[in-house]
N, C-alpha and C positions, 0 to 999 in steps of 0.2 A: 459508509459514513455513519449510518445509524448504529451499527455494531460498535464502531470506534467510540462514538459518543456515549453509548451505554457502558462500555468497558471503562471509559474514563470516569464516569460517575460512580461505578462500583469499585474501582481500584483501591481507594482508601479503606473501605470496609473489608475488602478481601486481603488487604495487606500486600498488594502487588504493585510493581511499577510497570508502566506500559512502555513498549518499544514497538514501533510500527515498521513492517516490511511490506513493500509494494513491488510487485513484479509486473512489468509491462511485457505482455506476451507477443507483441509485434503483430497483432491481428487487426486492430481497429484504428491504426494510424493516429491522426491528430486528436480524435476523440479520446483515446487512451492517454495521450500526452496531457490533455486537459484534466483527466482523472488524477494523474500523478501530481499535477500542479495543485489541484484542490486539496488532496490529502497532505501534501508537503506543507502547504500554507496553513492548514488547520493545525498540523503538528508543531509548526514553528510558533504559531500564536499561543498554543497551549503548552509549549515547552515539553513536547513529547519527542524522544529520539526517533529519527526517521531514516530508513535505509531503503534504497530502491535499486532495481536492476532491470535489465532489458535482455530478452532472449527472442530468437526467431523460432517460434514453435513450429511453423510450417517446415522450415529447413530441418529442424530436429526430427520431425515426424517422417520426412522423406528419408533421412539418414538411418533412423532406427526402425522404421516400418511400423 
């Protein structure tokens, strides 16, 4: 969130538009659900495009070694 806030404040000077991507790694359960909700709410309030995804990192690790 600190980095997002900083980037939001610098974006106009840098001439960039922000877009936020959030990946839920499936490792921390409800705590990570809360993180996603916090970021999504911030982005909604500040009109920053937001995309999120969910993956099962443990399963991926078992599959790929």
